[in-house]
Each structure stands twice: as structure tokens, then as C-alpha cells.
VODO-248073 format. One record per residue (C-alpha): chain; x, y, z. Coordinates in steps of 0.2 Angstrom, whole numbers, plus 5000, padded with zeros to 4 digits. Example, Ala and Ser with C-alpha at 12.3 -4.5 7.8 and 13.67 -1.06 7.14 Angstrom:
BEGIN
- A, 5062, 4978, 5039
- A, 5068, 4995, 5036
REM end
This chain:
BEGIN
- A, 5357, 5452, 5460
- A, 5370, 5438, 5456
- A, 5385, 5438, 5466
- A, 5402, 5438, 5459
- A, 5412, 5422, 5463
- A, 5420, 5407, 5456
- A, 5413, 5398, 5441
- A, 5402, 5383, 5445
- A, 5396, 5389, 5461
- A, 5378, 5395, 5465
- A, 5378, 5414, 5461
- A, 5362, 5418, 5470
- A, 5347, 5410, 5479
- A, 5338, 5398, 5468
- A, 5349, 5401, 5453
- A, 5358, 5387, 5443
- A, 5377, 5386, 5445
- A, 5386, 5395, 5431
- A, 5398, 5385, 5421
- A, 5409, 5388, 5406
- A, 5403, 5378, 5390
- A, 5415, 5365, 5385
- A, 5428, 5370, 5372
- A, 5425, 5362, 5355
- A, 5438, 5351, 5349
- A, 5445, 5356, 5332
- A, 5446, 5344, 5318
- A, 5464, 5350, 5314
- A, 5469, 5346, 5332
- A, 5462, 5329, 5331
- A, 5471, 5326, 5314
- A, 5487, 5332, 5321
- A, 5486, 5319, 5335
- A, 5482, 5305, 5323
- A, 5497, 5310, 5313
- A, 5508, 5311, 5328
- A, 5501, 5294, 5334
- A, 5506, 5286, 5317
- A, 5523, 5294, 5317
- A, 5520, 5306, 5303
- A, 5526, 5322, 5312
- A, 5535, 5334, 5301
- A, 5553, 5337, 5305
- A, 5557, 5354, 5313
- A, 5575, 5354, 5307
- A, 5585, 5343, 5296
- A, 5604, 5343, 5296
- A, 5611, 5349, 5279
- A, 5620, 5337, 5268
- A, 5638, 5333, 5272
- A, 5642, 5332, 5254
- A, 5658, 5342, 5249
- A, 5651, 5345, 5231
- A, 5635, 5351, 5224
- A, 5625, 5340, 5212
- A, 5633, 5349, 5198
- A, 5650, 5344, 5204
- A, 5655, 5362, 5210
- A, 5664, 5364, 5226
- A, 5653, 5367, 5241
- A, 5655, 5380, 5254
- A, 5669, 5377, 5266
- A, 5666, 5371, 5283
- A, 5672, 5384, 5296
- A, 5672, 5380, 5315
- A, 5677, 5392, 5328
- A, 5680, 5388, 5347
- A, 5685, 5398, 5362
- A, 5695, 5384, 5370
- A, 5700, 5393, 5386
- A, 5717, 5385, 5386
- A, 5723, 5374, 5372
- A, 5732, 5361, 5382
- A, 5717, 5358, 5393
- A, 5706, 5358, 5378
- A, 5716, 5344, 5371
- A, 5715, 5334, 5387
- A, 5696, 5336, 5386
- A, 5696, 5328, 5369
- A, 5694, 5343, 5359
- A, 5704, 5336, 5345
- A, 5693, 5321, 5344
- A, 5679, 5333, 5340
- A, 5689, 5342, 5327
- A, 5694, 5325, 5319
- A, 5675, 5320, 5318
- A, 5669, 5336, 5311
- A, 5684, 5338, 5299
- A, 5682, 5357, 5296
- A, 5691, 5365, 5281
- A, 5696, 5380, 5293
- A, 5697, 5379, 5312
- A, 5698, 5395, 5322
- A, 5704, 5394, 5340
- A, 5703, 5408, 5353
- A, 5710, 5410, 5370
- A, 5723, 5396, 5367
- A, 5734, 5404, 5380
- A, 5749, 5395, 5372
- A, 5764, 5402, 5363
- A, 5769, 5395, 5347
- A, 5785, 5387, 5354
- A, 5775, 5377, 5367
- A, 5761, 5370, 5355
- A, 5756, 5352, 5359
- A, 5763, 5340, 5346
- A, 5746, 5332, 5344
- A, 5741, 5348, 5333
- A, 5754, 5344, 5320
- A, 5745, 5327, 5318
- A, 5728, 5334, 5314
- A, 5723, 5326, 5297
- A, 5721, 5339, 5283
- A, 5724, 5355, 5294
- A, 5742, 5357, 5289
- A, 5742, 5376, 5286
- A, 5743, 5382, 5304
- A, 5745, 5400, 5310
- A, 5747, 5406, 5328
- A, 5747, 5423, 5336
- A, 5752, 5425, 5355
- A, 5757, 5441, 5364
- A, 5776, 5442, 5365
- A, 5776, 5448, 5383
- A, 5762, 5439, 5391
- A, 5764, 5420, 5391
- A, 5747, 5411, 5394
- A, 5737, 5426, 5389
- A, 5723, 5427, 5376
- A, 5731, 5420, 5359
- A, 5723, 5414, 5343
- A, 5726, 5400, 5330
- A, 5719, 5397, 5313
- A, 5721, 5380, 5305
- A, 5717, 5377, 5287
- A, 5716, 5363, 5274
- A, 5721, 5375, 5260
- A, 5735, 5387, 5260
- A, 5729, 5405, 5261
- A, 5734, 5418, 5249
- A, 5740, 5430, 5263
- A, 5740, 5429, 5282
- A, 5742, 5445, 5293
- A, 5740, 5448, 5311
- A, 5728, 5462, 5313
- A, 5731, 5481, 5313
- A, 5748, 5488, 5316
- A, 5746, 5496, 5333
- A, 5739, 5480, 5342
- A, 5748, 5467, 5331
- A, 5760, 5461, 5344
- A, 5746, 5457, 5356
- A, 5741, 5440, 5348
- A, 5723, 5444, 5346
- A, 5719, 5443, 5328
- A, 5724, 5432, 5313
- A, 5717, 5437, 5295
- A, 5718, 5424, 5282
- A, 5714, 5429, 5264
- A, 5708, 5415, 5252
- A, 5702, 5416, 5234
- A, 5684, 5421, 5238
- A, 5683, 5426, 5256
- A, 5693, 5433, 5270
- A, 5693, 5423, 5287
- A, 5696, 5433, 5303
- A, 5698, 5425, 5320
- A, 5700, 5437, 5335
- A, 5701, 5436, 5354
- A, 5693, 5452, 5359
- A, 5698, 5461, 5375
- A, 5690, 5456, 5391
- A, 5672, 5461, 5395
- A, 5668, 5477, 5404
- A, 5673, 5477, 5422
- A, 5688, 5466, 5421
- A, 5701, 5478, 5413
- A, 5705, 5496, 5408
- A, 5690, 5503, 5399
- A, 5701, 5515, 5389
- A, 5711, 5501, 5382
- A, 5696, 5491, 5376
- A, 5688, 5506, 5368
- A, 5704, 5510, 5359
- A, 5706, 5492, 5353
- A, 5688, 5491, 5348
- A, 5690, 5507, 5337
- A, 5706, 5502, 5329
- A, 5699, 5484, 5325
- A, 5683, 5492, 5317
- A, 5694, 5504, 5306
- A, 5705, 5489, 5302
- A, 5689, 5478, 5296
- A, 5682, 5493, 5287
- A, 5699, 5495, 5278
- A, 5698, 5477, 5273
- A, 5681, 5479, 5265
- A, 5685, 5494, 5254
REM end
């Protein structure tokens, strides 16, 4: 009776070693390697066009960027504005700016094209949360969230012709603050968003 053991070893007295047959090479695998060798590998992802208009001349979808900067002044020192200038978004949403409007860095006023700027910071907690929304076009209307939490500097809502842009700095993650507050804020924000949709 053959013994169980590793492949390629003698299974019993006088028997041939058992080995696995060699796997057949597929023709598709060979062709793929030839294509790879010739540099004809299909692209996995191609960046979309940077054109601002479609081929028919209609305005393309606006570019919207959002960034949780974790301190606006530090973000600027780390060359955050260079990235904004390079990307040239139509709308820039910033969260965790931690900067009241009266202490905004002057460099923000010099951003090319983003002249419509809206800021929201808590009135009683300097250096806490805060959000900003900068836009090339003037929104039809700007508001600062639902009434109960409006003064906390966590939400900016900008209404444009075909869409509404909301930027929000949500209360801290579980374990870092009063759970009751986060739940109350979350429920109020959900109601606020549903009200906007109706």
C-alpha cells in the first residue's frame, strides 16, 4: 500500500516517484507576455479630459475639490495653495480650517478665480472645526446649516443654478466627545438635508 507523503518522493518499495504533470502554458498567457514585451499593454485607467467644454461647446461639469486641512494656516505653510492653483477647481470646500474669518491668511484673497468666499466658524471656540467654501461663480444663495447648530461653524450650503453644494465638518468620531451631542447633531443634519431635497 502506498504511503502518504510529499510529492516527488518514493511512495513505497519499488514504486516510481509520484510527480505532478507540468502545467500546460496557455496560448493567451504567451500572447499577453508578447504584448507586454512590445509595450502594448492596455491602460487600466486614463485621466478624464481637462477640457472645460464638451465637443458640442456646452459647459462641462464643474470641478469640485474638498479637503480637510486640519488647520488652514498650517495647510498654507505646507503648500496647500500651490495645489489649489495647479488644480484650479471651480469650487473648493475646506473643512477643519480652525480659523475665524477675521484671522484668515491674506494669501487666500489672492487665489486666482476663487473670489466668492464663505467662511463659518464657531463664535465661542476659536481654533475649533470651521469650514470654508470658495467658488468661481457667485452662488444664488448661501446658508449655514440648520438653525439649532448654525452658530457652530460646521456647515455651509451654497445653492447654484443646477445643484446645491454642502460642505460640513462633522462632530468628532465616537469616543472623543459627548455621544448625545453627536447623535442630536447627526439627526438634525439628516432632517436638514432631507428638507433641502424636498
